[in-house]
Structure formats: structure tokens, C-alpha cells
C-alpha positions as CSV (number, residue, x, y, z in Angstrom):
1,M,65.1,100.7,72.5
2,N,67.7,98.0,72.6
3,N,68.0,95.3,69.8
4,P,66.7,92.2,71.4
5,Y,69.5,90.0,69.4
6,E,72.1,92.3,70.9
7,N,70.5,91.6,74.4
8,L,70.8,87.8,73.7
9,A,74.2,88.0,72.4
10,N,75.4,90.2,75.6
11,A,73.6,87.7,77.7
12,I,75.5,84.6,76.2
13,V,78.9,86.3,76.8
14,L,77.9,87.5,80.2
15,Q,77.0,83.8,81.3
16,A,80.4,82.7,79.9
17,V,82.3,85.2,82.1
18,K,80.1,84.3,85.1
19,D,80.7,80.4,84.3
20,Y,84.5,81.1,84.0
21,R,84.4,83.0,87.5
22,L,82.5,80.1,89.0
23,H,84.7,77.0,88.0
24,D,88.1,75.9,89.3
25,D,88.1,72.9,86.8
26,E,90.9,73.2,84.3
27,R,89.1,71.4,81.6
28,E,86.0,73.6,82.0
29,L,87.9,76.7,82.0
30,A,90.0,75.7,79.0
31,S,86.5,75.0,77.3
32,I,85.3,78.5,78.4
33,E,88.5,79.9,76.9
34,R,88.1,78.0,73.7
35,F,84.6,79.8,73.3
36,F,86.2,83.3,73.9
37,R,88.7,82.7,71.1
38,S,85.9,81.2,68.8
39,G,84.5,82.8,65.7
40,W,81.2,82.5,67.4
41,F,82.5,84.6,70.3
42,G,83.6,87.1,67.6
43,V,80.3,87.3,66.1
44,L,78.7,88.1,69.5
45,T,80.7,90.8,70.7
46,G,83.6,92.9,69.6
47,L,85.4,92.1,72.9
48,D,89.3,91.4,72.5
49,P,89.1,87.8,73.7
50,E,93.0,87.7,74.8
51,L,92.3,90.5,77.0
52,L,89.2,89.5,78.6
53,I,90.9,86.0,79.5
54,S,93.7,87.9,80.9
55,K,91.7,90.0,83.0
56,L,89.6,86.9,84.3
57,R,93.0,85.1,84.9
58,K,94.0,87.9,86.9
59,E,90.8,87.9,88.8
60,K,90.8,84.3,89.6
61,V,94.7,84.8,91.2
62,C,93.5,87.5,93.2
63,Y,90.6,85.4,94.6
64,D,92.6,82.3,95.1
65,Y,94.3,83.8,98.3
């Protein structure tokens, strides 16, 4: 059985990723990137924030065309 706190942490991170994908506003994207680089993000997940940001940026470039 999954830990409810782990489920919540995963849901928070997933929502931030979804928000990043939906926004085109540079300030909003910068805010989400700050979250990815924050200590709070590090508490929620073991993901590498720079790798995640890089992949999301590449994804955005692909969909801009």
C-alpha cells in the first residue's frame, strides 16, 4: 500500500509539471522553475530539477511549432 504522504508529494510535483506545460507566460514559467529548484521540491522528490526543467523546455520547443 502506498504511503499517503508520498502520494501527496507526487501529486504536488505532477501538478507543477502540468502547470508548466500549460503556461506560456515567462513569469509563470520562471516561478515554476524556482519551485523545481527549491528546497521544498527536494523534500517532495528525488528528481533532478535541472534535468526536469531541461526536458520540459525541450518539450515546449517541440510543441511551439
